[in-house]
N, C-alpha and C positions, 0 to 999 in steps of 0.2 A: 381585401384590405381597405383602409379609408380612401385610397385614391383610385380604387379599381373603378372602371366605367359603369359596371353594374351598380355598385354602391352609390356613385355620384348620380346615376339615374334614379336611384331609390330616393336619394336626398331631394332632387328636384321634384319627384312626384309628391313627397311629403310637403314641399314648400307650396305646391299648387294646392294641395288639400287645405293647408292652413289658411292660404290667401282666400279660398272659396268659403272658409268658415268665419271669414272676417278678422283672423289672426294675422293681420299684415306685419306687426312688429315682430312676430315669430318667422314668418314666411320670407321676409326680405334677406335676412343674413343667410338662409338655406339656399335661396336662389343664387346669391352671390358666391356662395361656398362651392355649389355644383358648378358654376360657370368657371370659376377660377381653377377648380380641380380639373374639369375637362381640358381647359387650355393647357395646363401644366402636363397632363398625362396624354392627351391625344394631339395636341397642337391646335393653333388658333384657327386653321382652316378645315378642321375635321367636321364632317356634318353633324356629329352629336354634339361638338362644341357650339356650332352655329345654332343648333335647336336650343341649347341652354341660354345663348345669347337672347335669341328670340323670346324665350319664355320669361326671361328677366325683363325684357322690353315690354311684353304684353302686361306683366305684373305692374310695371311703372305706369303704363298707360291707365290701367284700371285705378291707380292711386292719383290720377290727374297729375302726374309728373312728366308731362310730355317732353320738357327740356332735358331730361335725362333718357326717356324712352326712345326719342327720335334718333340719336346717334347710335343706339344699340340696333334698332331696325334697319338703319342704313348699313352698318356693319354686317349684319346677318344677309341682308339682300345683295350687297356688293361682293360678298365672298362666295357666293353660289355660282 
């Protein structure tokens, strides 16, 4: 289903591919959807959720949006 962790992982993988292709406008909402879905399905401290938080943080870093990336990086680090 749409909230299954495997589905959310696939969404995250697609977001990464789109980001690598320079399609940031398509990638960002998918990164956010994957992260939010993981939080709802697995909880905010689950390792897969934290991996999606870190993935969004790296994506934001690559877009030179460190103001948004830093708290995400801190969240992923402090929750491990």
